[in-house]
Structures are given as C-alpha cells and as structure tokens.
C-alpha positions in Angstrom: 82.0 174.9 -54.7 78.1 174.9 -54.8 75.7 173.7 -57.9 75.9 177.0 -58.8 79.6 176.9 -58.7 82.0 178.9 -61.3 83.1 175.3 -64.0 87.2 175.6 -63.7 89.4 174.7 -66.3 90.7 171.5 -66.9 94.3 172.0 -66.1 93.1 173.2 -62.7 91.0 170.4 -61.7 93.5 167.9 -62.5 96.4 169.8 -60.4 93.7 169.4 -57.8 93.5 166.1 -58.0 97.2 164.9 -58.3 97.9 166.7 -55.5 94.8 164.8 -53.5 96.5 161.8 -55.1 99.8 162.4 -53.5 98.7 163.5 -50.0 96.8 160.0 -50.2 99.6 158.2 -51.1 101.7 160.1 -48.2 99.2 159.7 -45.1 98.0 156.3 -46.0 98.4 153.9 -43.6 98.6 150.1 -44.5 98.6 147.2 -42.4 98.6 143.5 -43.3 97.0 140.3 -42.1 94.3 143.0 -40.5 91.0 142.3 -40.4 92.2 138.4 -41.6 95.1 136.9 -42.7 95.5 137.7 -46.2 94.1 140.7 -46.2 96.3 144.0 -46.2 94.0 146.9 -44.9 94.6 150.4 -46.3 93.7 153.2 -43.2 92.6 156.2 -44.2 92.3 157.4 -41.2 95.7 160.2 -41.6 93.9 161.8 -44.5 90.8 162.1 -43.1 93.2 163.7 -40.2 95.0 165.7 -42.1 92.6 169.2 -42.4 94.9 169.9 -46.6 94.2 165.8 -47.1 90.9 166.1 -46.2 89.8 169.2 -47.9 91.6 167.7 -51.3 90.0 165.1 -51.5 86.6 166.0 -50.7 87.2 168.6 -53.8 88.2 165.9 -56.2 84.7 163.5 -55.0 82.5 166.5 -55.3 84.0 167.1 -59.0 82.5 164.1 -59.9 78.7 164.6 -60.0 78.0 168.4 -59.4 74.7 167.4 -60.8 74.1 165.4 -58.1 70.5 165.7 -55.8 72.0 163.4 -53.3 75.2 162.3 -52.3 75.7 158.5 -50.3 78.4 157.4 -48.2 78.8 153.8 -47.7 79.1 152.9 -43.7 81.6 153.5 -42.8 84.0 155.7 -44.0 81.6 156.8 -46.7 80.1 158.9 -44.2 82.8 160.7 -43.5 83.7 161.5 -47.3 79.9 162.1 -47.6 79.1 164.3 -45.7 82.2 166.8 -46.7 81.2 166.6 -50.3 77.0 166.6 -49.2 78.2 170.2 -48.0 80.5 171.3 -50.6 77.9 170.1 -53.2 75.1 171.9 -51.4 72.6 169.2 -51.5 71.7 165.9 -48.7 73.3 163.3 -47.5 72.4 159.4 -46.7 74.4 156.8 -44.9 74.4 153.8 -46.5 74.3 151.4 -43.7 75.7 147.7 -42.4 72.6 145.3 -42.0 70.5 145.6 -38.5 71.5 149.3 -37.6 68.5 151.0 -38.8 65.0 150.6 -37.9 62.1 148.4 -40.2 61.1 148.5 -43.2 64.5 148.6 -45.2 65.6 147.7 -48.4 68.7 145.1 -48.4 71.2 144.1 -50.4 73.4 141.0 -49.6 77.1 141.1 -51.2 80.4 138.9 -51.0 83.6 140.5 -49.2 87.2 139.9 -49.9 86.6 137.6 -46.0 83.5 136.6 -46.2 79.7 138.5 -46.5 77.3 141.0 -45.0 74.5 143.2 -45.9 73.6 147.1 -46.8 70.8 148.7 -46.1 68.6 151.8 -47.0 65.2 153.1 -45.3 62.8 151.6 -47.5 60.2 154.8 -46.2 60.5 158.2 -44.9 62.0 159.3 -48.0 61.1 159.5 -51.8 64.3 158.6 -53.5 62.6 158.0 -57.1 64.3 159.9 -59.7 67.0 161.2 -57.7 70.5 161.3 -58.9 73.1 159.6 -56.4 76.4 160.2 -55.8 77.6 156.6 -54.1 81.4 157.3 -52.0 82.6 154.6 -50.3 87.2 154.6 -48.8 88.2 151.7 -50.3 86.6 150.0 -53.8 88.7 146.2 -52.8 86.8 143.5 -54.3 83.9 145.4 -55.6 81.3 144.1 -54.2 80.4 146.9 -51.3 80.0 149.4 -54.3 77.7 147.3 -56.7 75.4 146.1 -53.5 75.0 150.1 -52.3 74.4 151.4 -56.4 71.5 148.5 -56.3 69.8 149.4 -53.4 70.1 152.6 -54.9 68.3 151.3 -58.3 65.7 149.3 -56.1 64.6 152.1 -54.6 64.1 153.9 -58.0 66.9 156.4 -58.1 69.7 156.5 -60.7 73.7 156.5 -59.7 74.8 158.8 -61.4 78.4 158.1 -60.7 81.1 156.3 -58.0 84.3 157.3 -56.5 86.4 156.2 -54.2 89.2 157.4 -52.2 91.6 154.4 -53.3 90.7 151.5 -55.5 92.6 148.7 -55.0 93.1 147.8 -59.1 94.4 144.4 -59.0 91.6 143.2 -56.7 89.1 143.8 -60.4 86.5 145.7 -57.8 85.5 147.7 -60.8 84.6 145.0 -62.7 81.6 144.1 -60.7 80.3 147.7 -60.9 77.6 149.4 -63.2 77.4 151.5 -66.0 77.9 154.7 -64.0 81.0 156.4 -64.7 83.9 155.2 -61.2 86.4 157.7 -60.2 88.9 157.1 -58.0 91.4 159.4 -56.4 94.2 156.4 -56.0 94.4 153.2 -58.0 96.8 151.3 -56.6 
C-alpha cells in the first residue's frame, strides 16, 4: 500500500486487523520478572520473525495514518515496525533514540517507566520537522510514558503527531490516559 493506494472496504480492514491480533496473541512470548521483579515482559520477537505475522502487523499499523509525512519508531523495537510501515506508506522513517545515542544537538524528553526513568531524543538539526505529520509507533504501550515523551519531542520540533499505534497495549496499566489528542491504535489490547 502506498499513499496513492485505493481505499479498501471496512470489512477487509477489519478482517486484516482480526488476523493480525490473532497472530500477535499466539506468538507473543511472555516473561515474568523481567527486566525487574514484578514486571511482565511481552517479547514480540517471535511476531516480528514470523513473515505472516510481521506483514499483518505492518499492514494494520500503516492503516492508522496513510496521510503521514513521516513515520517515527521508538527505540528499539519501534525501529523494526517503523521501517516496515514507512516502506509500506512510501514515507521516510525517523528513529526516536534513547538518550546518549545521537550526536548533539538533540531535543530531549525525560519520562517515567514502570521500573525507573529514562529519556528519549531526536535530532535538533539536520532535518526540518516543522509542520510534518507524524505517525508515531512503538511495540508495547504499558504505563504510557515512552509514547507520551516521544509525542512531546515532535511537538517541541514543530511537528504534529497525527496518530500513534502500538502492537500490544497493556490496558490495565493505564498508559492510554497519558496520551495526547491524537488517535491511538493497538493491534492487541491485553
């Protein structure tokens, strides 16, 4: 699908989403007490390694904002899905990096994790983000700090997050409540 692809029926889109959700639910590998005690980690590596599941997830996420100018994937598994979605949409992709991984100058935003704090960065120069429509992607939405911090980075750069999407949302952690006015899509909500 590209920006110029024909619009598909709602039935076909719903069928694709259902199939992707079933594959994600079946292939996700869960690990308790990782990376710290009390945290249950959702490993999507088996989903991304399976060609049918990966394609289904990429197609679902690409449907979230076909009008996006740029796809942004959050470090690190967001890079994988971000690249696939950008190729599908015919846009560029930008990696939202963990602090200290990009040369200065950068725009930085700190946030809280369920097991600590962290920071994200994007380049402050070298690309013009002003007025760009961003599709923001991450693998898992847990407490919501990571996605909210990434969206704030783009607002600081003058861009607009037109949609955000994740493969798996852990709804019981309330991360959706921290998100902005942009539509937020989850392939699977647990």
